[in-house]
N, C-alpha and C positions, 0 to 999 in steps of 0.2 A: 324257436327264436331263434334268432342269428348267434353268431358271437359278438359281432358289434353292439346288437340290443343287449346282449347282458355286461360287460365291457363297460356300456355310456348308464349299467344299473349298479356297479361298484362304486364302494365309497374314493376317496382319497386314500394312497395307500402310505400311512404313515413308518415313523421309527426304521427301521433295517430293510422295509418291502420296496421304499425308496433304489432300493438299490438291486433290485430283483432285473435278472436280464428280460429283453423282451417272450423271450424261449424261453424261461423262467414264469415270467406275467401270462403266456401264454396257456401253459401245461395247468397253471391253477382256472386260469377262467376256463377251460375244456372242462377239467374234473365236476366244479360249479356247474355249468351246463348240463352236462350227465346227471347228478341229482338234482340240481332243482327247476330244469327244466324240459326235462328229454322228453319225445313223442313217443308215442303206445302205450298209452296205458298202464304203466306203472305200476305197483306196489303205491296210493297214498299220493298221488301221482298234485292229485291237487289240492291238497296242502302243500305240498314242498315247493307250486309251480308259484306258491303268493308268500313266499317268503321270500326278505330282500335286507341282502349284503347292507347294513350299516357302516360298521365299522372293521377295518384287517392291519393290521402290527404285526411288523417280523422284531420280537427288540431281544435283547440277551438279559438274563435274567441275573438277577443282582447276586443271588444265592452263590449262584458256582457261573455268572458268564455264562453258562451253554447259552443255547437260541431256539426260543419259543417265540408260539404263534398265539392271537391273539383273536378270533375271528367274532363279530353280533353280529346278529340277522334278526327284524324285525317284522310281524305279524300281526293277523289281528282271529282268534276264536270265533272259528266261523261253525255251520251247521252242523258240515263234516267231519267235525271235528266231538262232538257230544256225544258223550255214553246219557244211559237210559234215566238219568239225575240231573238234564240241560248243564253236565261243564265240561270239563273238558277232557277227555278218557286218558286214562292211562295210559293205555295203547300209543296215543298218539300224542303223549309227551314223554315217550319211549322211543317214538319213531323220529323226534324231533332231536331227541338229545344223541341218538341213533347218525342223526345225516349230517347235524353241524359241527357233532364233533369229528365227525368222521371228513369232512371239510379241511377242519383245521390239523388234522394229520395229513394227510396228504399234502397240502400245499408247506409243512414242515419239512417234509421227506423231498419237494420238490426244490426248498427254498436249500436246501443242508446237498443237496445235487444228489440225492440218495434218489433210485429209480424203484426200491420194492412197495411190493405188495402188503396189503396187512386185510384181514378180518375178524370179523365182531369176535373178541373168545367170551368176554362179561361187559353186562354194561349194571353195576349195583345202582340201584332208583331209589331218591327217597324223598316222598306226595309228602308236601310241606302244606297246600292249602287250595280248595280248587278253583279254577278258572274258569267265567259266565261267558256266554258271547257274546259279542264284542271288545271284550277287554283286549286292547292293546299289549303284543306277546315281547319283550327281548329278550334272545337266549343269547348267555352269553358264553362262552367258549376258548379256554384254555388250556393249550398243550402243558402235559406237566413234566416227561420221559420220551424218549427215543431213543429206547436201544437194538442191536441189533435182532432180535428175536418179536422183544413186544415193546407195543407205545400204546402210551396214555392221553389220555386229555381228563378236564372236568367241566361239567355245567352246567350252567344254572338259567334255569326260564322265569323269569317274573313274570308279573301278571302289573304292566307301568297306571293302567286302569287304576288299581284300586292298594296300589304299589305296595305289593309281595311278592315271600317267594313263591311260584308255585311246584315246583321239583325243580330239585340236584339231582345231577351224573357222572360218575367216575365212570366211563367206556374205556377198556381195556382190549386190546388188537392187537394178535400175531401173522404169524406170516405163514402160510395155508403149507400143507403137505402138497409135496409136487403129485401126482392124481395119478394113479395106477389103471395101468390099463391088461 
């Protein structure tokens, strides 16, 4: 899928996101394209490729005035996401938390003109209710903190068909150590 195809699928930017430079927008689009639409049979690519970003907002948090990002994705539970009990697999929920919160965190990094790269340190997940095949999912991601060494985001996966919370997660990422040769 080309960058133009991805750009056509992006929602209207909201809040301070309208002030992003073309270079910042291109950087966010590039990362979104890599995670959701990469070619070559990457892990769970069939799941990621069916997600659609429906909201993207850059805003100042009221409590401390710090810049944060909210990114919302939607998708539908399909057969390749199910466990043996015909519910969305817990590993699939964690995968959705991982990639969607990572997109929000990279978008915040780009927004703050910080070229830092991070890797997952921990994903704390709570499973609340099952999601069945055909359920429409809404994955709401909010960045929480952005420090020099660690960053965090909170994610909620909602079953919009049955109006219930499926899973919630807290994703912490850290800067990787330099490789030792």
